[in-house]
C-alpha positions in Angstrom: 4.6 49.4 201.7 5.2 48.5 198.0 2.9 51.2 196.8 4.4 53.6 199.3 7.8 53.0 197.7 6.4 53.7 194.3 4.7 56.9 195.5 8.0 58.0 197.1 9.7 57.4 193.7 7.0 59.5 192.0 7.4 62.3 194.5 11.2 62.0 194.3 11.1 62.5 190.5 8.6 65.4 190.8 10.4 67.3 193.5 14.0 66.6 192.7 13.4 66.8 189.0 12.0 70.3 189.5 15.0 71.1 191.8 17.5 70.2 189.0 15.4 72.0 186.4 15.1 75.1 188.5 18.7 75.0 189.8 20.0 75.2 186.2 17.6 78.0 185.5 18.3 79.9 188.7 22.1 79.7 188.3 21.9 80.8 184.7 19.3 83.6 185.2 20.4 84.9 188.6 18.4 85.3 191.9 16.5 88.4 190.7 15.0 87.0 187.6 14.4 83.7 189.4 12.5 85.7 192.0 10.2 87.1 189.3 9.4 83.6 188.2 8.7 82.5 191.8 6.3 85.4 192.3 4.2 84.3 189.2 4.2 80.8 190.6 3.1 82.0 194.0 0.0 83.8 192.5 -0.9 80.7 190.5 -0.7 78.5 193.6 -3.9 80.1 194.6 -5.4 79.5 191.1 -4.5 75.8 191.3 -6.0 75.3 194.7 -9.1 77.1 193.9 -9.6 75.2 190.6 -9.1 71.8 192.2 -11.9 72.9 194.7 -10.9 70.4 197.4 -11.3 67.5 195.0 -8.0 65.8 195.8 -9.0 64.3 199.1 -12.6 63.7 198.0 -11.6 61.9 194.8 -9.0 59.8 196.7 -11.4 58.8 199.4 -14.2 57.8 196.8 -11.8 56.0 194.4 -10.3 54.0 197.3 -13.7 52.7 198.4 -15.6 52.7 195.0 -13.3 53.2 192.0 -16.2 53.4 189.4 -18.0 56.0 191.4 -14.8 57.9 192.1 -14.0 58.1 188.4 -17.5 59.3 187.5 -17.2 62.0 190.2 -13.9 63.2 188.8 -14.9 63.1 185.1 -18.4 64.7 185.6 -17.0 67.6 187.7 -14.2 68.4 185.3 -16.0 71.2 183.5 -16.8 72.9 186.8 -13.1 73.0 187.8 -12.1 74.2 184.3 -14.4 77.2 184.5 -12.9 78.2 187.9 -9.4 77.8 186.4 -10.0 80.1 183.5 -11.9 82.7 185.5 -9.3 82.9 188.3 -6.4 82.8 185.9 -7.8 85.8 184.0 -8.0 87.9 187.1 -4.4 87.0 188.1 -3.0 87.7 184.6 -4.7 91.1 184.4 -3.1 92.0 187.8 0.4 90.7 186.7 0.1 92.6 183.4 -0.8 95.8 185.1 1.5 95.8 188.2 4.5 93.7 187.2 7.0 93.4 184.3 6.9 91.3 181.1 8.9 88.4 182.6 6.5 87.9 185.5 3.5 88.2 183.3 4.9 85.7 180.7 5.6 83.1 183.4 2.1 83.8 184.7 0.8 82.5 181.4 3.1 79.5 181.6 1.8 78.7 185.1 -1.8 78.9 183.9 -1.1 76.3 181.2 0.6 74.0 183.8 -2.3 74.4 186.2 -4.7 73.3 183.5 -2.9 69.9 183.2 -2.6 69.5 187.0 -6.3 70.2 187.6 -7.3 67.9 184.7 -5.1 65.0 185.8 -7.4 62.8 188.0 -5.6 59.7 186.6 -2.8 60.4 189.0 -5.1 60.0 192.0 -6.8 57.0 190.5 -3.5 55.2 190.2 -2.6 56.0 193.8 -6.0 54.8 195.1 -5.6 51.5 193.2 -2.0 51.0 194.5 -0.7 51.5 191.0 1.6 54.4 191.7 4.4 52.9 189.6 2.4 54.2 186.5 2.8 57.7 187.8 6.5 57.1 188.4 7.1 55.9 184.9 5.2 58.7 183.2 7.0 61.3 185.4 10.4 59.9 184.5 9.6 60.4 180.8 8.3 63.9 181.3 11.3 64.9 183.5 13.9 63.5 181.1 12.6 65.5 178.2 12.2 68.7 180.4 15.8 68.3 181.7 17.1 67.8 178.2 15.4 71.0 176.9 16.6 73.0 179.9 20.2 71.8 179.4 20.1 72.9 175.8 18.7 76.3 176.7 21.4 76.9 179.3 24.2 75.5 177.0 23.3 77.7 174.1 22.3 80.7 176.2 18.6 81.0 175.2 16.7 84.0 176.6 14.6 83.7 179.7 11.3 83.2 177.9 12.4 79.8 176.5 12.6 78.4 180.0 8.8 78.2 180.2 8.7 75.3 177.8 10.3 72.6 180.1 7.7 73.5 182.8 4.9 72.9 180.3 6.4 69.6 179.2 6.9 68.4 182.8 3.2 69.1 183.4 1.6 68.1 180.1 3.5 65.0 179.0 3.0 62.8 182.1 -0.7 63.7 182.1 -1.1 62.6 178.4 0.7 59.3 179.1 -1.4 58.5 182.1 -4.6 59.3 180.2 -3.4 57.0 177.4 -2.6 54.2 179.8 -5.9 54.5 181.6 -8.0 54.4 178.4 -6.0 51.4 177.2 -6.4 49.4 180.4 -9.7 50.4 182.0 -13.3 50.6 181.1 -14.2 54.0 179.7 -16.4 55.9 182.2 -19.5 57.5 180.6 -21.3 60.4 182.3 -24.7 61.8 181.5 -25.9 65.3 181.9 -27.7 64.3 185.0 -24.4 62.8 186.4 -22.6 66.1 185.6 -25.2 68.1 187.4 -25.4 65.8 190.5 -21.6 65.3 190.9 -20.9 69.0 190.3 -23.4 69.8 193.1 -21.7 67.2 195.3 -18.2 68.7 194.7 -19.5 72.2 195.2 -21.0 71.2 198.5 -18.2 68.8 199.8 -15.3 70.5 198.2 -16.5 74.0 199.1 -15.4 73.5 202.7 -12.1 71.9 201.7 -11.2 74.5 199.2 -11.5 77.3 201.7 -9.2 75.3 204.0 -6.8 74.7 201.2 -6.8 78.3 200.1 -6.1 79.3 203.7 -3.1 77.0 203.7 -2.0 78.6 200.4 -2.2 82.0 201.9 0.0 81.2 204.9 2.5 79.3 202.7 2.7 81.9 199.8 2.1 85.2 201.6 5.8 85.4 202.6 6.8 85.2 198.9 4.5 88.1 198.1 5.8 90.2 201.1 9.4 89.4 200.3 8.9 90.7 196.7 7.1 93.8 197.9 9.0 94.7 201.1 12.6 93.4 200.3 13.5 92.4 196.8 13.0 89.8 194.0 16.5 88.6 194.8 15.7 87.7 198.4 12.5 86.1 197.2 14.5 83.9 194.9 16.9 83.0 197.7 14.0 82.2 200.1 12.3 80.0 197.4 15.5 78.0 197.0 15.7 77.4 200.7 12.1 76.3 200.8 12.5 74.1 197.8 15.6 72.3 199.3 14.3 72.4 202.9 11.0 70.6 202.1 12.2 68.4 199.2 12.5 65.4 201.5 8.8 65.7 202.5 7.9 63.4 199.6 8.8 60.5 201.9 6.4 61.5 204.6 3.6 62.5 202.1 4.0 59.2 200.3 3.9 57.1 203.4 0.9 59.2 204.7 -1.0 58.7 201.4 -0.6 55.0 201.4 -1.3 54.7 205.1 -4.5 56.6 204.7 -5.7 54.3 202.0 -5.8 51.8 204.8 -7.1 54.1 207.5 -10.0 55.3 205.3 -11.1 51.7 205.0 -11.1 51.0 208.7 -14.3 51.2 210.8 -13.1 50.6 214.3 -12.2 53.9 216.1 -9.4 52.3 218.1 -7.8 50.9 215.0 -8.0 54.2 213.2 -6.2 56.1 216.1 -3.7 53.3 216.6 -2.5 53.3 213.0 -2.5 57.1 213.0 -0.2 57.2 216.0 2.2 54.7 214.3 2.2 57.0 211.2 3.0 60.0 213.4 5.9 58.3 215.1 7.3 57.2 211.8 7.0 60.8 210.5 8.8 62.3 213.5 11.7 59.8 213.2 12.2 60.6 209.5 12.0 64.3 210.3 14.7 64.1 212.8 17.0 62.2 210.5 16.3 64.7 207.7 17.3 67.6 210.0 20.6 66.0 210.9 21.3 65.3 207.2 20.6 68.9 206.2 22.7 70.4 209.0 25.7 68.6 207.6 24.9 68.7 203.9 22.9 71.9 203.4 25.8 74.1 202.5 27.2 71.7 200.0 23.7 71.3 198.3 23.1 75.0 197.9 26.6 75.8 196.6 26.7 72.8 194.2 23.2 73.3 192.7 22.7 77.1 192.8 26.0 78.8 193.4 27.2 81.8 195.6 24.3 84.1 194.5 22.0 81.9 196.7 24.3 81.4 199.7 22.0 83.2 202.2 19.6 80.2 201.8 22.1 78.1 203.9 21.3 79.8 207.2 17.6 79.3 207.1 17.4 75.7 205.8 17.3 74.0 209.3 14.4 76.2 210.3 12.6 75.2 207.0 13.3 71.5 207.6 11.7 71.6 211.1 8.7 73.5 209.7 8.4 71.0 206.9 8.2 68.1 209.5 5.3 69.9 211.2 3.7 70.6 207.8 3.8 66.9 206.9 2.3 66.0 210.2 -0.3 68.7 209.7 -1.3 67.1 206.3 -1.9 63.7 208.0 -4.0 65.4 210.7 -5.9 67.1 207.9 -6.6 63.7 206.4 -7.7 62.3 209.8 -10.2 65.1 210.3 -11.5 64.4 206.8 -12.0 60.8 207.9 -14.2 62.1 210.7 -16.0 64.5 208.4 -14.5 67.5 210.0 -14.9 69.6 206.9 -16.4 72.7 208.5 -13.8 72.6 211.3 -11.0 72.4 208.8 -12.4 75.5 207.0 -12.6 77.5 210.2 -9.2 76.3 211.4 -7.3 77.1 208.2 -9.0 80.4 207.9 -7.8 81.4 211.3 -4.3 80.2 210.5 -4.2 82.3 207.3 -5.5 85.3 209.2 -2.7 84.9 211.8 -0.1 84.4 209.1 -0.6 87.6 207.2 0.3 90.1 210.0 2.9 87.7 211.4 4.6 87.4 208.0 4.5 91.2 207.4 6.0 91.9 210.9 8.7 89.3 210.8 9.8 90.1 207.2 9.8 93.8 207.9 12.1 93.2 210.9 14.2 90.2 209.9 13.7 89.9 206.1 14.5 86.4 204.8 15.1 85.0 208.3 11.7 86.4 209.4 10.0 84.6 206.5 11.5 81.3 207.6 10.4 81.8 211.2 6.9 82.7 210.0 6.7 79.4 208.2 7.8 77.5 211.3 5.5 79.3 213.8 2.4 79.0 211.5 2.9 75.2 211.0 3.3 74.6 214.7 0.1 76.5 215.5 -1.7 74.8 212.8 -0.7 71.3 214.0 -1.3 71.9 217.7 -3.5 74.6 219.2 -5.7 75.1 216.2 -6.5 71.4 216.0 -7.2 71.0 219.7 -10.8 72.3 219.6 -12.0 69.6 217.3 -14.4 67.1 218.8 -13.8 67.9 222.4 -10.0 67.7 222.3 -9.8 64.6 220.1 -6.4 65.6 218.6 -5.1 66.9 221.9 -5.8 63.4 223.5 -3.8 61.8 220.6 -0.9 64.2 221.2 -1.0 63.6 224.9 -0.8 59.9 224.3 2.1 60.2 221.9 3.9 62.5 224.4 3.7 59.7 226.9 5.2 57.3 224.4 8.0 59.6 223.4 8.9 61.2 226.7 7.9 58.7 229.3 8.5 55.6 227.3 5.0 54.2 227.7 3.7 51.5 225.4 1.8 52.6 222.3 -1.9 51.8 222.6 
């Protein structure tokens, strides 16, 4: 629980820090220019996922059980992930340069730089695995403070739009540098040979290959609405939708932090009954927090949007409750994803998420064409529900379905949790 609180603090700083950074920028630049920045970020969400190559879950699992081996795996596979980053970034930047304007292309470059530090930063995962999340929190506070200071100066003195890329780089690069410094000062330096690099790269390519396809599929159905909004509606509506998504899922750091800490325990358990029992407790906790979040947003959503972003983004208010419900299902889906990883369901996850992404593309196109920003919100909700329920039910002869049926009995019929 102590580490969960530190992880919540870290996520709080990351998410709400970016909210305050972006809200200043969005209010100053307007919805249309903000939408251009969002479009560049959406494209580089694919780059980041592809470059990480499913390593997040693999590293966390290995570091939790064998820290030295986990660090070797992360360090030895670094060059492999960097190559993917630069190759995929080049393709996206060529597209943005050819088919968009200078603002979108410039922030594509900024996103590429930020992705480099995110992909390189395995010290963040190591701290979480060793229940030292407070280090991540401290370093993020420093990075956020400087980024906010820079952003405030740029707004106050009316700098042009290109200066606003600098705080984004600072927020990505500085915490990484500080975590790396702390690690080298307090841990044994991990050396890797050429043989280690070859073996661990092969392992990541094999194990992460399945996970990266699943993660890319998730990115497709979470980012496709951004792309369709920009193409079918306008940059302004994209900016408004992104604000609603940012605010509507901001509270999810609570569920993700609890889930990460809980799974550090679940991954170490051997007894199948204990694993399922703790997973059910985690699910009930997540549902309770999700309900409280929905009530809070219903009463405070309008105030938050008007205070942070201004009247140019008022359309975000009507879709926030839909986003909050979808965010709850999304957080539950992340925990189910981790559970299937525990049971080595890599190939199933790949197939499942591929199907989800295939469904989301025509669904998003249809709903956005008919209902614009409201359609994008409903697409997010419907896809998350399908991903959590029906698309999980075919794993291991209804393994997830049986868990849901048991939880349904607890929630609806009041039966005792077993």
